[in-house]
C-alpha positions as CSV (number, residue, x, y, z in Angstrom):
1,M,16.5,13.5,-9.6
2,S,12.9,13.2,-8.5
3,T,11.6,15.5,-5.7
4,D,10.9,13.9,-2.4
5,R,8.3,16.5,-1.3
6,D,5.3,17.9,-3.0
7,G,3.0,20.8,-2.1
8,K,-0.4,20.0,-0.6
9,K,-3.6,21.8,-0.3
10,L,-6.8,21.5,1.8
11,V,-10.0,20.8,-0.2
12,R,-13.6,20.3,0.9
13,S,-15.5,17.5,-0.8
14,P,-19.1,16.3,-0.1
15,S,-17.5,13.6,2.1
16,G,-15.2,15.9,4.2
17,L,-11.9,17.8,4.3
18,R,-9.0,16.2,2.4
19,M,-5.3,17.1,2.3
20,V,-4.3,16.4,-1.3
21,P,-1.3,17.2,-3.5
22,E,-1.5,20.4,-5.5
23,N,-0.7,18.4,-8.6
24,R,-2.9,15.4,-9.1
25,A,0.0,13.7,-10.9
26,H,1.8,13.6,-7.5
27,C,-0.8,11.6,-5.7
28,S,0.5,8.6,-3.7
29,P,0.1,5.4,-5.7
30,F,-1.7,3.9,-2.6
31,C,-4.5,6.4,-2.8
32,L,-8.0,5.7,-3.9
33,E,-10.3,8.0,-5.7
34,E,-13.5,9.1,-3.9
35,P,-16.4,7.0,-5.1
36,Q,-19.5,8.4,-6.9
37,W,-22.3,8.4,-4.4
38,V,-25.4,6.3,-5.4
39,P,-28.1,8.9,-6.1
40,D,-30.6,9.4,-3.3
41,K,-33.5,8.8,-5.7
42,E,-32.1,5.3,-6.5
43,C,-32.0,4.3,-2.8
44,P,-35.5,3.9,-1.3
45,R,-34.0,1.3,1.1
46,C,-30.8,0.6,3.0
47,M,-28.4,-1.4,0.8
48,H,-27.5,-3.6,3.7
49,C,-30.5,-4.3,6.0
50,D,-33.2,-3.2,3.5
51,A,-34.8,-0.8,6.0
52,K,-37.1,1.7,4.3
53,F,-36.0,5.3,4.4
54,D,-38.4,7.8,5.8
55,F,-38.4,10.9,8.0
56,I,-37.1,8.9,11.0
57,T,-34.8,6.4,9.2
58,R,-32.4,8.7,7.4
59,K,-30.0,7.7,4.6
60,H,-26.2,8.0,4.8
61,H,-23.5,7.4,2.2
62,C,-20.4,5.4,3.0
63,R,-17.4,7.6,2.1
64,R,-15.4,4.6,0.9
65,C,-17.9,2.7,-1.3
66,G,-20.5,5.4,-2.0
67,K,-23.5,3.1,-1.3
68,C,-26.5,4.2,0.7
69,F,-27.3,2.9,4.2
70,C,-29.3,3.6,7.3
71,D,-27.6,5.1,10.4
72,K,-27.5,1.7,12.1
73,C,-25.5,0.2,9.1
74,C,-23.3,3.2,8.5
75,S,-22.6,4.8,11.9
76,K,-18.9,4.2,12.3
77,K,-16.4,7.1,11.6
78,V,-13.1,5.6,10.8
79,P,-9.8,7.2,9.4
80,L,-9.5,6.8,5.6
81,P,-5.9,7.9,4.7
82,R,-6.1,6.2,1.3
83,M,-8.6,9.0,0.3
84,C,-6.6,11.7,2.1
85,F,-9.3,12.6,4.6
86,V,-8.2,14.8,7.5
87,D,-10.7,13.4,10.0
88,P,-12.4,10.0,10.4
89,V,-15.3,9.7,8.0
90,R,-18.6,7.7,8.0
91,Q,-18.3,4.2,6.6
92,C,-20.5,1.1,6.3
93,G,-19.6,-1.9,8.4
94,E,-17.8,-3.8,5.7
95,C,-15.7,-0.8,4.6
96,S,-14.9,0.3,8.1
97,V,-13.3,-3.2,8.8
98,I,-11.2,-2.8,5.7
99,S,-10.1,0.7,6.6
100,Q,-9.2,-0.3,10.1
101,K,-7.0,-3.1,8.8
102,E,-5.2,-0.7,6.5
103,M,-4.4,1.6,9.4
104,E,-1.7,-0.8,10.5
105,F,0.0,-0.1,7.2
106,Y,-0.2,3.6,7.6
107,D,0.6,3.7,11.3
108,R,3.5,1.2,11.2
109,Q,4.6,-0.4,7.9
110,L,4.7,2.8,5.9
111,K,7.1,4.2,8.4
112,V,9.3,1.1,8.1
113,L,9.4,1.5,4.3
114,M,10.4,5.2,4.6
115,N,13.1,4.5,7.2
116,G,14.7,2.1,4.8
117,A,16.8,-1.1,5.0
118,T,20.0,-2.5,3.4
119,F,20.0,-5.0,0.6
120,S,22.2,-6.5,-2.1
121,I,20.7,-5.8,-5.5
122,T,21.2,-7.4,-8.9
123,H,19.8,-6.2,-12.3
124,G,18.2,-8.6,-14.7
125,C,20.3,-11.7,-15.3
126,S,23.5,-10.1,-14.1
127,E,25.4,-11.7,-11.3
128,K,27.1,-8.5,-10.2
129,S,25.6,-7.2,-7.0
130,E,25.7,-3.9,-5.2
131,T,24.8,-3.0,-1.6
132,V,22.3,-0.3,-1.3
133,V,20.0,1.3,1.3
134,C,16.4,1.2,-0.1
135,R,13.7,3.4,1.2
136,L,10.3,4.7,0.1
137,S,10.2,8.4,-0.6
138,N,8.2,10.7,1.6
139,N,5.5,11.2,-1.0
140,H,5.3,7.4,-1.5
141,R,5.9,7.7,-5.3
142,Y,9.5,6.3,-5.5
143,L,11.8,3.7,-4.2
144,F,15.2,5.4,-3.6
145,L,18.2,3.1,-3.7
146,D,21.5,4.6,-2.6
147,G,24.8,2.8,-2.8
148,E,27.7,3.5,-5.2
149,T,25.0,4.6,-7.6
150,H,21.6,6.3,-7.0
151,Y,18.6,4.5,-8.4
152,E,14.9,5.6,-8.5
153,I,12.0,3.3,-9.3
154,E,8.6,4.8,-9.7
155,V,6.2,2.8,-7.5
156,S,3.3,3.2,-9.9
157,R,5.3,1.6,-12.7
158,I,6.1,-1.6,-10.7
159,L,4.2,-4.4,-12.4
160,T,4.9,-7.4,-10.1
161,V,6.4,-7.9,-6.7
162,Q,7.6,-11.3,-5.5
163,I,8.8,-11.9,-2.0
164,L,11.2,-14.7,-1.3
165,T,10.7,-16.3,2.1
166,E,12.7,-18.8,4.1
167,G,11.2,-21.3,6.5
168,F,12.9,-21.7,9.9
169,T,10.7,-24.1,11.8
170,P,13.1,-26.3,13.9
171,G,13.7,-29.7,12.3
172,D,12.4,-28.7,8.9
173,K,14.5,-28.0,5.8
174,D,14.5,-24.4,4.6
175,I,11.6,-23.9,2.3
176,H,11.8,-21.2,-0.3
177,T,8.5,-19.9,-1.7
178,Y,7.5,-16.9,-3.8
179,T,4.4,-14.8,-3.2
180,S,3.2,-12.5,-6.0
181,L,1.3,-9.2,-6.0
182,L,-1.9,-11.1,-6.6
183,E,-1.8,-13.7,-3.9
184,S,-3.2,-13.3,-0.5
185,Q,-0.5,-15.0,1.6
186,C,0.7,-12.7,4.3
187,I,4.3,-12.5,5.4
188,T,4.6,-11.6,9.0
189,E,7.6,-10.8,11.2
190,G,6.8,-13.5,13.8
191,G,5.3,-16.3,11.7
192,N,6.9,-19.6,10.5
193,S,8.8,-17.9,7.7
194,R,10.8,-14.8,7.2
195,A,11.3,-12.6,4.1
196,I,14.8,-12.8,2.7
197,G,14.5,-11.2,-0.6
198,M,12.3,-9.6,-3.3
199,L,12.1,-9.7,-7.1
200,I,10.4,-6.8,-8.9
201,Q,9.5,-6.1,-12.5
202,Y,8.9,-2.5,-13.6
203,K,9.0,-0.2,-16.5
204,K,10.9,3.1,-16.6
205,Q,9.2,6.3,-17.6
206,G,9.0,6.6,-21.4
207,C,10.3,3.0,-21.9
208,D,8.2,-0.1,-22.7
209,D,11.0,-2.6,-21.9
210,L,10.4,-4.6,-18.8
211,K,13.2,-4.3,-16.2
212,Q,13.9,-6.7,-13.4
213,M,15.7,-6.2,-10.1
214,K,16.4,-8.7,-7.3
215,F,16.8,-7.7,-3.7
216,T,18.4,-10.0,-1.1
217,T,19.3,-9.4,2.5
218,S,22.9,-8.3,2.6
219,E,25.5,-10.7,4.1
220,D,27.3,-7.6,5.5
221,I,27.7,-8.2,9.3
222,N,26.9,-4.5,9.8
223,C,23.4,-4.9,8.2
224,N,20.4,-5.6,10.4
225,K,18.7,-8.6,8.8
226,K,15.7,-8.3,11.1
227,M,15.2,-4.7,9.8
228,S,15.5,-5.9,6.2
229,A,12.9,-8.7,6.8
230,S,10.5,-6.2,8.4
231,W,11.0,-3.9,5.4
232,L,10.2,-6.7,3.0
233,A,7.1,-7.7,5.0
234,A,5.9,-4.1,4.8
235,M,6.6,-4.0,1.0
236,H,4.5,-7.1,0.6
237,K,1.6,-5.3,2.2
238,A,2.3,-2.2,0.1
239,A,2.2,-4.3,-3.1
240,K,-1.2,-5.6,-2.2
241,L,-2.6,-2.1,-1.6
242,L,-1.0,-1.0,-4.9
243,Y,-2.8,-3.8,-6.7
244,E,-6.1,-2.9,-5.0
245,S,-5.8,0.8,-5.9
246,R,-5.4,-0.2,-9.6
247,E,-8.5,-2.4,-9.5
248,Q,-10.7,0.3,-8.0
């Protein structure tokens, strides 16, 4: 059974203090590597406003993208949990906007995923279902599913995530649509649709066979469907961050 906790250590990088796992293999799948800084000698001018660097106009590196900017274009210090920084770090205008948007995931949606929710799951083409409580492990590396059986799915080995939504606009027929890991459609808790299920494809460690599991909100009257819908919405955001971390 996989551990839910891993040791961490405090390290100092050129960008600032970071709290990272002692073993690199235990890094959160949502984390991004620190970028290589563009060398000073290759940056005679700000890479945004083209201001020339001199004794008065100093150059600064964005901690997220590694590019070189003047103070005016890189003055904001914003939290960057995806790179495990302890304190807010200097970022350019474009990167600071992205990091601020991600903070909702770390402040709110990540907690929803770790608290868990109840679903009915089916494997592959099987029609046999099982009710489980699904939650993200504290180290973000596994989905733990606990019912009659305990299942673990390594998040980094999830290849696709599809969220099933149901429209509930008054007067309209229910509309079922799928959103994949690659699409930009956002599922919100208060929009014109709600998440009612999820289909994932993944590979187990040491196995090349593609596995499939379907999650649907449980019909059990004791289950909180609103909580399950919130968990699915958070998982949709997590899937997008997971895809972005693979691309960078």
